[in-house]
C-alpha positions as CSV (number, residue, x, y, z in Angstrom):
1,X,0.0,0.0,0.0
2,X,2.9,2.4,0.8
3,X,4.3,1.8,-2.7
4,X,1.0,2.9,-4.2
5,X,1.0,6.1,-2.2
6,X,4.5,6.9,-3.5
7,X,3.6,6.1,-7.1
8,X,0.3,8.1,-7.2
9,X,2.0,11.5,-6.5
10,X,4.7,10.7,-9.1
11,X,2.0,9.9,-11.7
12,X,0.1,13.1,-10.9
13,X,3.3,15.1,-11.2
14,X,4.1,13.5,-14.6
15,X,0.5,14.0,-15.9
16,X,0.6,17.7,-14.9
17,X,4.0,18.1,-16.5
18,X,2.7,16.6,-19.8
19,X,-0.4,18.8,-19.8
20,X,1.3,22.0,-18.8
21,X,4.2,21.7,-21.3
22,X,3.3,23.2,-24.7
23,X,4.9,21.5,-27.7
24,X,8.0,23.3,-29.0
25,X,7.7,24.6,-32.5
26,X,10.9,24.0,-34.5
27,X,10.5,26.4,-37.4
28,X,13.3,28.0,-39.3
29,X,12.6,31.0,-41.4
30,X,15.0,33.0,-43.6
31,X,14.6,36.0,-45.9
32,X,17.2,36.5,-48.6
33,X,17.5,39.5,-50.9
34,X,19.1,38.4,-54.3
35,X,22.2,40.5,-55.3
36,X,20.3,41.9,-58.2
37,X,17.7,43.5,-55.8
38,X,20.0,44.9,-53.1
39,X,19.8,48.2,-54.9
40,X,16.3,48.9,-56.2
41,X,14.7,52.0,-57.7
42,X,11.7,53.8,-56.1
43,X,8.5,52.9,-57.9
44,X,9.8,49.4,-58.9
45,X,9.1,45.9,-57.5
46,X,11.5,44.7,-54.8
47,X,11.9,40.9,-54.9
48,X,13.0,38.8,-52.0
49,X,13.2,35.1,-51.3
50,X,11.6,33.4,-48.2
51,X,12.6,30.0,-47.0
52,X,10.5,28.2,-44.4
53,X,11.5,24.9,-42.8
54,X,8.9,23.4,-40.5
55,X,9.9,19.7,-40.0
56,X,7.4,19.1,-37.1
57,X,4.4,20.1,-39.3
58,X,2.7,16.8,-40.3
59,X,0.1,18.4,-42.5
60,X,-0.5,21.4,-44.8
61,X,-0.8,24.6,-42.7
62,X,-1.8,28.1,-43.6
63,X,0.8,30.7,-42.6
64,X,0.1,34.5,-42.7
65,X,3.0,36.5,-44.1
66,X,3.1,40.2,-43.3
67,X,5.7,42.2,-45.2
68,X,6.6,45.7,-43.9
69,X,9.2,48.0,-45.4
70,X,10.6,50.6,-43.0
71,X,13.3,53.3,-43.2
72,X,16.2,53.5,-40.8
73,X,14.1,55.5,-38.4
74,X,11.4,52.8,-38.3
75,X,8.8,54.7,-40.4
76,X,6.6,52.3,-42.3
77,X,6.6,53.1,-46.1
78,X,4.9,50.0,-47.5
79,X,3.2,46.8,-46.4
80,X,1.5,43.7,-47.9
81,X,-0.1,40.6,-46.5
82,X,-0.2,37.1,-48.0
83,X,-1.5,33.7,-47.0
84,X,0.6,30.6,-47.9
85,X,0.0,26.9,-47.3
86,X,3.2,25.2,-46.1
87,X,3.9,21.6,-45.3
88,X,7.4,20.7,-44.0
89,X,9.3,23.2,-46.1
90,X,8.8,25.8,-48.8
91,X,11.0,28.3,-50.6
92,X,9.4,31.0,-52.8
93,X,10.1,34.5,-54.3
94,X,7.7,37.3,-53.4
95,X,7.7,41.1,-54.0
96,X,6.5,44.3,-52.7
97,X,6.3,47.6,-54.7
98,X,8.4,50.5,-53.4
99,X,6.4,53.7,-53.6
100,X,7.8,56.3,-56.1
101,X,7.9,59.0,-53.3
102,X,10.6,57.1,-51.4
103,X,13.9,58.8,-51.1
104,X,17.2,57.0,-51.6
105,X,18.8,55.3,-48.6
106,X,18.9,52.1,-46.5
107,X,15.5,50.3,-45.9
108,X,14.5,47.2,-44.0
109,X,12.1,44.5,-45.1
110,X,10.4,42.9,-42.1
111,X,8.6,39.5,-42.6
112,X,6.3,38.4,-39.8
113,X,4.9,34.9,-40.0
114,X,2.0,33.9,-37.9
115,X,-0.6,31.1,-37.9
116,X,-3.8,30.4,-36.1
117,X,-2.2,28.5,-33.2
118,X,0.2,30.9,-31.6
119,X,3.2,30.8,-34.0
120,X,4.7,34.3,-34.2
121,X,8.1,34.7,-35.9
122,X,9.7,37.8,-37.4
123,X,12.8,38.2,-39.5
124,X,14.3,41.1,-41.5
125,X,16.8,42.0,-44.2
126,X,18.1,45.3,-45.5
127,X,18.4,46.8,-49.0
128,X,19.1,50.2,-50.7
129,X,16.7,52.4,-52.6
130,X,18.5,54.4,-55.2
131,X,15.7,56.9,-56.0
132,X,13.4,56.9,-59.0
133,X,15.0,56.6,-62.5
134,X,12.1,58.7,-63.9
135,X,13.5,61.7,-62.1
136,X,16.7,61.7,-64.1
137,X,14.7,61.1,-67.3
138,X,12.4,64.0,-66.5
139,X,15.4,66.3,-65.8
140,X,16.9,65.4,-69.2
141,X,13.5,66.1,-70.8
142,X,13.2,69.6,-69.3
143,X,16.8,70.5,-70.2
144,X,16.2,69.4,-73.8
145,X,12.9,71.4,-73.8
146,X,14.6,74.5,-72.4
147,X,17.3,74.3,-75.1
148,X,14.7,73.9,-77.9
149,X,12.8,76.9,-76.6
150,X,16.0,79.0,-76.3
151,X,16.9,78.1,-79.9
152,X,13.4,78.9,-81.1
153,X,13.5,82.3,-79.3
154,X,16.8,83.1,-80.9
155,X,15.5,82.2,-84.4
156,X,12.4,84.4,-83.9
157,X,14.7,87.3,-82.7
158,X,17.0,86.8,-85.7
159,X,14.0,86.9,-88.1
160,X,12.6,90.0,-86.5
161,X,16.1,91.8,-86.6
162,X,16.6,90.8,-90.3
163,X,13.2,92.2,-91.3
164,X,13.9,95.5,-89.6
165,X,17.2,95.8,-91.4
166,X,15.7,95.0,-94.7
167,X,12.9,97.5,-94.1
168,X,15.4,100.3,-93.5
């Protein structure tokens, strides 16, 4: 009988331990920015690769992916949300559009992955925005337009001066 009294508290302790311990989630998430996209122009798509390894996941699971781009000061400039079905592992390319109003500099892509059961992981990577290429094209256009207007004005002045000389 004394052996039973010693075993019962041990069994209760083990049962409480099994109930109270939540299963560990061994998930590995990486975000990688391909070399071609480490410098991206404002107004263009910024591509990045996400690799998810979830070996403990026995079935297909929906993961919510929240992408946020912030500047060095932490100001949010763009965001997107996606839902992906993942089994044990997945690797995919995704993109987010950089607004045209963004100035050049260092920016950070934050990827937050959540599910409906308490998974909450966040990773980040950095990249550079080099400003909009359209700005330089617009500048060249206005310079060319200014030169054309100046040449046109000089031609009109030359014609006006030549008519006055011939009238005298």
